[in-house]
C-alpha positions in Angstrom: 31.6 33.0 -18.1 29.4 30.1 -17.3 25.5 30.1 -17.6 23.5 29.9 -14.3 22.0 26.4 -13.9 18.3 26.1 -15.4 15.6 25.6 -13.0 13.1 22.8 -13.6 9.8 24.1 -13.8 6.9 21.5 -13.2 3.5 22.6 -14.2 0.7 22.6 -11.6 -1.2 20.6 -14.2 0.9 17.7 -13.3 1.8 18.5 -9.8 -0.6 20.4 -7.3 1.0 23.2 -5.4 1.8 22.7 -1.8 2.4 25.3 1.1 6.0 25.4 2.3 6.8 23.7 5.4 9.9 23.9 7.7 11.6 20.6 8.9 10.6 19.4 12.2 9.6 16.4 14.2 5.9 15.4 15.2 4.8 13.1 18.0 1.8 10.9 16.6 -0.2 8.8 19.0 -3.5 8.6 17.0 -5.9 9.4 19.8 -4.0 6.8 22.0 -3.7 3.9 19.6 0.0 4.2 19.8 1.7 4.4 23.3 4.6 5.6 23.2 3.7 7.8 20.2 5.3 7.6 16.9 8.0 10.2 16.3 8.2 11.4 12.6 10.7 13.7 11.3 9.5 15.8 8.3 11.8 17.4 5.6 11.0 18.6 2.1 14.5 19.1 1.0 14.4 15.8 -1.1 10.9 16.0 -2.3 7.2 16.2 -1.2 7.3 12.8 0.2 9.1 14.1 3.2 6.0 15.5 5.0 2.8 14.1 6.5 0.0 13.8 4.1 -3.8 13.5 4.9 -4.4 10.1 3.4 -1.4 8.7 5.4 -2.9 9.9 8.6 -6.3 8.3 7.7 -4.6 5.0 6.4 -2.4 4.7 9.5 -5.6 5.1 11.8 -7.6 2.7 10.0 -5.0 0.1 10.2 -4.1 0.7 13.8 -7.8 -0.1 14.6 -7.2 -3.5 12.9 -3.7 -4.4 13.8 -4.3 -7.9 14.8 -5.5 -8.6 11.5 -2.1 -7.7 10.2 -0.2 -10.2 12.4 2.0 -12.8 10.6 1.4 -10.9 7.2 4.1 -9.7 4.6 3.5 -6.0 4.4 5.0 -3.7 1.9 4.4 0.0 1.6 4.7 1.6 -1.6 5.8 5.5 -2.0 6.1 5.5 2.0 8.0 9.0 1.9 9.2 9.5 5.5 7.4 6.1 6.4 4.4 7.3 8.3 2.0 4.4 7.7 4.5 1.5 7.9 6.4 2.9 10.7 2.9 3.3 12.8 2.0 -0.3 12.2 5.3 -1.8 12.8 5.6 0.2 16.1 1.9 -0.9 17.1 2.8 -4.6 16.3 6.2 -4.4 18.3 4.4 -2.6 21.1 1.8 -5.5 21.6 3.7 -8.7 20.3 1.5 -11.8 19.7 1.3 -14.4 22.4 3.8 -17.1 22.3 1.0 -19.8 22.5 -0.5 -18.7 19.2 0.1 -20.9 16.1 0.2 -17.9 13.7 3.4 -17.4 12.1 5.8 -14.7 13.5 5.3 -11.3 11.7 8.1 -10.7 9.1 9.6 -7.1 9.3 7.4 -4.6 7.5 9.2 -3.1 4.3 8.8 0.7 3.5 9.6 1.6 0.0 10.2 4.9 -2.1 12.7 6.3 -4.3 16.4 6.2 -3.3 16.6 10.0 -2.6 14.0 9.4 0.3 15.7 6.3 2.0 18.0 8.3 4.2 14.8 10.1 5.8 13.1 6.8 6.1 16.4 5.4 7.9 16.4 8.4 10.0 12.7 7.9 11.3 13.3 4.2 11.9 16.3 5.1 14.0 14.1 7.9 15.8 11.6 5.2 16.8 14.6 2.6 17.9 12.8 -0.1 15.6 15.3 -2.9 14.6 15.5 -4.4 11.4 13.6 -7.3 12.6 10.5 -4.9 12.9 11.0 -2.7 9.8 13.4 -1.9 7.0 13.7 0.2 4.0 14.4 -0.5 0.3 14.4 1.5 -2.9 11.3 0.4 -5.3 10.8 2.7 -8.2 7.4 2.5 -9.8 7.2 1.0 -13.3 10.3 -1.0 -13.2 10.8 -4.7 -12.7 11.0 -5.6 -9.1 14.5 -5.2 -7.8 16.6 -8.4 -8.0 17.8 -7.7 -4.5 14.3 -7.2 -3.1 13.8 -10.3 -0.7 11.5 -12.7 -2.2 8.5 -12.7 0.1 7.9 -9.2 -0.9 7.7 -9.7 -4.5 4.2 -11.2 -3.4 3.3 -9.6 -0.2 0.0 -10.3 1.7 -0.8 -6.6 2.4 0.4 -3.6 0.2 0.1 -0.1 1.7 -0.3 3.1 -0.4 -1.3 6.5 0.9 -1.2 9.7 -1.0 0.7 8.1 -3.9 -1.7 10.0 -6.2 0.2 13.2 -6.6 2.5 13.5 -9.7 0.4 12.8 -12.8 3.0 11.3 -15.2 3.7 8.7 -12.4 0.2 7.5 -12.4 0.6 4.6 -15.2 4.0 3.6 -13.4 2.3 3.2 -10.1 -0.5 1.2 -11.6 2.2 -1.1 -13.4 3.9 -1.8 -10.0 0.5 -2.4 -8.3 -0.4 -5.1 -11.0 2.8 -6.7 -10.5 2.8 -6.9 -6.5 -1.0 -8.3 -6.7 0.2 -10.7 -9.5 0.0 -14.5 -9.6 -0.5 -16.6 -6.4 -0.3 -20.2 -5.6 -2.6 -22.4 -7.8 -2.8 -19.9 -10.6 -0.6 -22.2 -12.8 -3.0 -25.2 -12.4 -5.4 -23.7 -14.9 -7.6 -21.5 -12.7 -6.8 -17.9 -12.4 -6.8 -16.6 -8.7 -10.2 -15.1 -7.8 -8.6 -12.3 -5.9 -11.0 -12.7 -3.0 -10.2 -12.7 0.5 -12.2 -13.2 3.8 -9.8 -11.1 6.0 -6.8 -8.7 5.8 -4.1 -10.5 3.5 -6.2 -13.0 1.7 -6.5 -15.9 4.3 -9.5 -18.4 3.7 -11.8 -19.1 6.4 -10.5 -21.8 8.8 -7.0 -21.4 7.5 -6.2 -22.9 4.1 -4.4 -21.7 1.1 -3.8 -18.1 0.5 -6.1 -16.8 -2.2 -4.6 -13.2 -3.1 -3.0 -9.9 -1.7 -4.8 -6.9 -0.9 -3.7 -3.3 -1.2 -5.0 -0.6 1.1 -4.8 2.4 -1.2 -5.9 5.8 0.3 -5.8 9.1 -1.4 -6.9 12.6 -1.3 -8.8 13.6 -4.5 -7.4 17.1 -5.6 -7.8 17.1 -9.4 -9.8 15.7 -12.2 -6.7 13.7 -13.0 -7.0 11.9 -9.7 -10.4 10.6 -10.9 -8.8 9.4 -14.0 -6.6 7.4 -12.2 -9.2 5.8 -10.1 -11.0 4.9 -13.4 -7.8 3.3 -14.5 -7.4 1.4 -11.4 -11.0 0.0 -11.6 -10.4 -1.0 -15.2 -7.3 -3.0 -14.1 -8.2 -4.3 -10.7 -10.9 -5.0 -8.4 -11.6 -2.1 -6.3 -13.8 -1.7 -3.2 -14.6 1.8 -1.6 -14.2 1.6 2.2 -14.5 5.0 3.2 -15.0 8.3 1.4 -15.6 12.0 1.9 -14.8 13.5 5.2 -12.6 10.9 7.1 -10.9 11.8 10.4 -11.9 15.3 9.7 -10.0 15.3 6.3 -12.2 16.4 3.2 -11.8 14.6 0.1 -10.1 11.5 1.2 -10.9 7.9 -0.2 -9.8 4.6 1.1 -9.9 1.6 -1.3 -9.3 -2.0 -1.0 -7.6 -3.1 -4.2 -7.2 -6.9 -5.4 -6.8 -8.7 -8.5 -10.0 -9.1 -10.6 -11.9 -12.2 -9.9 -11.7 -14.8 -12.7 -14.9 -16.7 -13.0 -14.0 -19.0 -15.9 -11.1 -21.4 -15.9 -8.3 -20.5 -18.2 -8.8 -21.4 -21.9 -12.6 -22.2 -21.2 -15.0 -19.9 -23.4 -17.4 -18.0 -21.4 -20.0 -19.1 -23.8 -19.3 -22.8 -23.3 -21.4 -25.2 -21.4 -18.6 -25.6 -18.9 -18.1 -21.9 -18.8 -21.7 -21.4 -18.1 -21.7 -23.7 -15.2 -18.6 -22.0 -13.7 -20.3 -18.6 -14.1 -23.5 -20.1 -12.4 -21.6 -21.3 -9.5 -19.5 -17.9 -9.2 -22.8 -16.2 -9.1 -24.3 -18.4 -6.6 -21.5 -17.9 -4.2 -22.0 -14.2 -4.3 
């Protein structure tokens, strides 16, 4: 006689409880920002990422209102679940393509990522919206591991990183932070003796008047549910530069916070002590710039 399989119980100290939700398809126009509306199938059979979450709705709306700033950018979404945010942005950009006369480069396909188990749902939602691979595609990207070797090179250093309601399962928090740090890593010019300052004047880190890209930006949206979420934000702020964009009641959702996350600014050239005369001069110029 064989024993019945053991059920895996995960404490709510690590994973907040959630109401049961039956599979179904939702049409989302974001108050007319998307026409035709996005169609999204929700299914929790392969995990909680298979449903709509409040921070995803808030982040999608925020970026849809700024979609023109995303044109020409390499965009990667972390922990995309069913693909809500990435699908919304990709749909909007494909519905209103940039004029042929513009000198801006063509927008690369948006990449949505998650654990391999959720990729079939992402593929289903891409097909549901009839979006070609020239507009959006999906790829597995587990947090805390080196970036996959078969991940196309431009997405190792994307211009824009999207992350919505990724703060849910507490043991994964340090893994998420590790992956964020890797994706926001070195950019052009950092090897020349000066670290990138992580600053940007627009979405994706373009300099005013064109010029060299100075860094990537992550739009990180979350709903704070527990004290553990606050501890994650504290860790995020220690490791990276975090700017609060919106908080509190956003689009009718309580406790939602939206951040811009970049590499920390380096005010002193690599190898120069902050107390040295050279270091003091650099620091004074940095302060004057602000």
